[in-house]
N, C-alpha and C positions, 0 to 999 in steps of 0.2 A: 504493500500500500504506500503510495507516494503522497506526502503531505505538501500541498501547494501553498506557499506563503506569499503574502503581499509584502511589499517593502517595509511598511510600518509594523507588520506582524513579526517579521524577521528581526527588526531593530528592537522590538519589545522583548522578544525571547532572549536576545543577546544581553539586553539590559538587566532583566530579572535574573538571568543565569550568568552574571558577570564572573563570579568566583570560579565556577567550573571551567568556563572558557579561558579565563586567564591562566588557570592551572594547566589546561591542555596545551595552551600556546607556549608553555614553558619548555615543551619538547624541542622547539626551534629557537625560542627567544629566552635567554636566561634571566634578564632583568625584570623584576616585578613591575617597576614603574613603566618600563617600555611596553610590557604586555598590556597593562591597563590602557596605555595611550593608544596602542594599536586597536584594541577592541572598541575603545571610545570613538576613534576615528571612523571605524566601520559602522558603528551604531548611528552616528550623526550623518554619515554619507547616505545610509539607507533612509533615514528620516527626511533628509533634504530632497531626495528623489521622490519620496512619497508625497511630500508637501508640494513639490513642483507639479505633480500630477493631479492632486486633489487636496486643496487646502480647506475649503468649506468653513472658513472663519475660526479654525481650531488653533490658530497660532497667536492671534492678537492677545488673548488673555494670558497666555504663557509668557509672551514678551513683556506685558505689563507687570506680571508677577516678578520676572527677573529684574526689571527696572526698580520696582518697589523694594525688593530685597537688597539690591545694590545700594539704593539710597539709604535704607535703614542702617546698613553696615558702614556706609560712607559717613553719615551723620554721627554715628556712634564713634567712629574712628577719630573724627575731629574733636568730639566732645571728650573722648577718653584716649589720648595718645598713648597711655600706658598699655593699651590693648594691642599695640603694634605687633609684638612677637606672637601673641595668641592668634590674632587674625591672619598673620602671614602663614602660620602653621596650619590653621584649620579651614579658613573660608574657601580658598581655591582648591584645596585637596579633598574636602568632604562635603561642602555645601553647594558651591557653584562649580563643581568639577566636570560636569557633563556626564558622569556615570554614577553619581550619588546625589543625595539631597534633593533640591527642588527640581532637578532635571526629570525626576520621576513624574512630576506633574505634566510636563511636556509630553513625555512618552505615553502616558495613559490618555491624554486628551486626543491622541491620534487613534485610539482604540474605541471610538464612540459606537461602533457597531457591535452588537452582542455576539454575533457569530465570530468576529475576529477576536474579541475578548476571550471567548470560550476556548478557541483554538490555541491562543497564546498561553493561557493559564493551564490548560491540560498538558501541553508540551513542557511548560515550565515545571509542572509537578513531577513529571517523570525524570527530567534531567536533574533537578535539585535533589529529589529523593534518593536516586541511585548514587549520586555523587557523595552526599553526606552519609548514606548508608555504608558505602565503601570506606569513607574516611573514618567511620566509627570503629573499623577493625584495628585502628591504631591503639585505641584505649582497650579494646578487647584483648589484643595480643600482649601489650606491654603492661596493662593495668593502670595506666595513667596517660593523660593527653600530652602529646609532644607537638601536635599540629595546631592546637587551639589554645588561646590564652585562658588560663584558669583564674586570672585576676588575683587580687590580694586578699579578698575576703573568704576564699575557698581553698586556700593552700593546704588545709588539713584533709581535703578531699581532692586529690590530684586527678581523679577520674571524672570530676565534675566541671563542665564548661558551660557557662551561660551563653557564650557565643555560639556553641554548637546547638544548644537547646533552641534558641530563637531561629537559627538557620534551618533546623529540621522542622520547626513549627510550621513554617509557611507551606512547604509541600504536603505535610501531614494534614493540614486543614484544607488545602485544595482538594486532596483526595477525599476527605470527608464531605466536602461540599459537593463534589461530583457524585458521591454515593447518594446523597440526598436528592440530587437532580436526576441521575440516570438509574438509580436503584440497582447498581451492579455490585455484587459482594466483593469482588477483588479490589475495588476502590476502598472499601471499608477495611479490608485486610491490610492494605498498604498504610492506611491512616493509623490503625491500631499499632502496627509495627513501629511507626514513627513516634507515636505517643509513648510506647514502652522504652524506646531509646532515649526519649526526653527525660522520662522518670529515672532511668538508670544513669545517664551520662550528661544530662542537661541541667535543669534547675527548676525551682518552684515557679518562677515568673512565667516561663513558657508553658508550663503545665496549667497554671491558672488561666492563661489566655486561651488555651485549648478548651478548658471547661466553660469559660465565658462564651466562646463561640457556640457551643452546644446549647447553652442557656438562651442566648440571643436568638438562635434559630428556633428554639421552642416557642419563644414569646412572639417574635415578629414574623415567622413564616408558618410554622405548624399550626398555631392557634388560629391563624387567619385562613387556613386551607379549609374551605367548605366541603371538600370531597372526602375528608377524613371521616370514616364511619365510626360510630359509637365513641365519639370524641371524649365525652365526659367520663365514660367508663374507663377509657384508656388513661385519662388524667388521674383518676382515682388509683389505677394500677401503678402509674408512675410514682405518685406520692407515696403509696404503700411500699413499693420496691425500694425507693430512696430511703425511706424511714428505716426499713429493715437493714439495708446496707450500712446506713450511718451508725446504727446501734451496734453492729458487729465489725465496724471498720478497723478499730484498733487491733482486734484479734487477727483479722485478715492481713493487715499490714505487718504484724509481728511475725506471722507464719512466712510471708513472702520475704521479709528481711532476713529471717533465720535461714531460709532456703538459699538466698543469694550469698549470705556469709559463708555457708557451708561449701560454696563453690568459689570462694575467694573474691566475691564481688561485693564491694561496699558502696551502696547507693546513698548519696547525701540526702536525697528526698526521704527515703525510707528510714534512715537513721534519725533524722530530725523529727519525722512524724511519730515514730515509736517512742522517742524520748520526750515527746510533748513540747518540742521546740520549733515546730513547723512554722509558727507565726513570728519567730525572732526576726528583728529588723535588719540584721546582718550589716549594721553600720549606717543604714539609711537614716535612722532617727537623728544621729549626730549631724549628718549632712543637712538634713531638712531643718533642724533647729537653727543652724547657722544661717541658712537661707532666709528663714522667717525673721531672724534678728536683723538681717540686712534690709529686708522689706520694710520692717517697722521703723527703720531709720530714715526712710524716704517719705515724701508726700504720697498720698494715694494716687496722685495724677502723674507721678514720674517714676522711672525705673533706672536701672544701671546700664541698659543696652544689651544687645545680643551676646550670648556666651559669658555673661558676667559671673555666673556661678563657677565656671571653669577658672576664671581669674581670681576671684575672691576666696572661693572654697577649695579650688583645685579638683573639684569633682562636679559631675552633672547633678542637677537637683533630684533626679530620679522621680520626678513628678511634674507633669506638664503644666498643672495649675500653678504650682509654685514657680516654675520656670518662667511662665508668662508674666506672673505678678512681679517677679524680680526684674525682668528685662524691660517691661513696659508700664509698670505700676499696677496697683490693684484694680483701678477703674478700667483702664484700657486693656490690661491683661484679662480681666474678668469678662469684658465685652467680647473679646476674641473667643474665649473658651465657650461662652454661652451661645455665640453665633454658630460655632462648630456643632455643638450639641443639638441646637434647634434644627439646623439644616439636616443633620444626621437623622434625627427622629422624624422629621418631615418626610425624608426619603423612605425610611423604613415603614412608616405608617401608610403613605400614599402609593408606594410602588405596587404596581399591579402585575409585574413580571417576577415570578418566584425565583427564577434562575438568577436574574440580575441581583435580586435582594440577597440571595445566599452568597454569591460571589463577593458582593460588597461587604458582607459580614466577615469574610476572611480578612479583608484589609482593615476592618475595624479592630479585629482581634490582634492582628500582627503589627499594625501600624499606629493604632491609637491606644488600645488598652496597654500595650507594651510600654508606652511613654509614662504610665503611672508608676512604673517600677524600674525602668532602665532607659539609657540612651538620652538623646536630645532631639526634639522635633526638627531642628535645623538640618540634620544629616540623615534623618530616617526616611529613606526613599518611599517605603510603603505607606507612610503617613501622607506624603505629598500625592501619591497615586490615589489614595483614598479621597483626598480633596478633589482631584480631577474627576473621579467617578461621580462625586456629588454634583460637579458642574455638568458632566455629560448627561446626568439624569434630568436636568432641568427641562430639556426638550422632550422628555418622555413622560411628561406630567400625566398624560391620560393613557399610559401603557407604553411598553417598549415597541420601538419601530426598528426592525432589523433589516429593512429593505432599502437602506440608503444606497 
């Protein structure tokens, strides 16, 4: 079976699967920076060809976004010259690099047709899943990660990598989404395999995002589906099943943890759960306390500018609400987060196409919910792609139109 790709579809697959393609390119190009540059050039060459053939007004808002972000950083730079080294290191490498950050918005805006979006995400799911599944053999063989950063907070669990967890989360949720859409069991199998690897070698944050996706699907898709038979009986069964599972969860986790330990596998998730420390803040409380103190020192109408947490605290805020309040002030930061939430809820409530809604929830879980625990929204490509999906949805107010 030959998959025919349009230029914008090929560019989107290269973009979302940047890491595997950069890795494969290492066969002929040894430098990591050069490989990223080569893949980036190919991506934008494909996008430019696609735009030259069919623009349909999907470039203007992306250009405006780029200008606005450039102005924000420019104004902040002049107001805070002490950020020079920080901005030199981060902005052009992670935020306006062409392969990360806000470029995700531009890439997703070119995928306004549901058929193209489906094709890209299904291909992406296979590529990313098998790449990270193969890379997981590193920790399976050696007992610790040598290919992924384990950070400073998890050094006692050298087999635990938050980076791997979030990397595996995206394809795992895509397969779960396509299981909900196509009802094919092998998609569910791939998703469960990914979830197991996240539990064993990832972290709590990615696993929580996985559970959030299922919960959001239940609320915004399953409950709205009028074709579900005996819905209230099934809801009662779900509540009963969850209650029974919850009451015996500690025993189940202890058995699994003991079984893993007997095979020499120490999972950070299971150890923390069985020891009653699953909700430990892992250092985030200290970071967020410092961020809140900085916010309180400013007027509610003013902030410290982009990436201020990295400068003053030397860590990301690990919470998008605090990050926005620190950078733009409580009022303007609050307005931004409220606007995002309102538009997100409007889409989920009014969307008449179940498939688009489910795929959107994948980006909510991976690109938005993640930002309450990790990373920064400035460089989170899936967050910007989520915003672009919200913009694409505006013209589908009365249902999806895939015949463009």
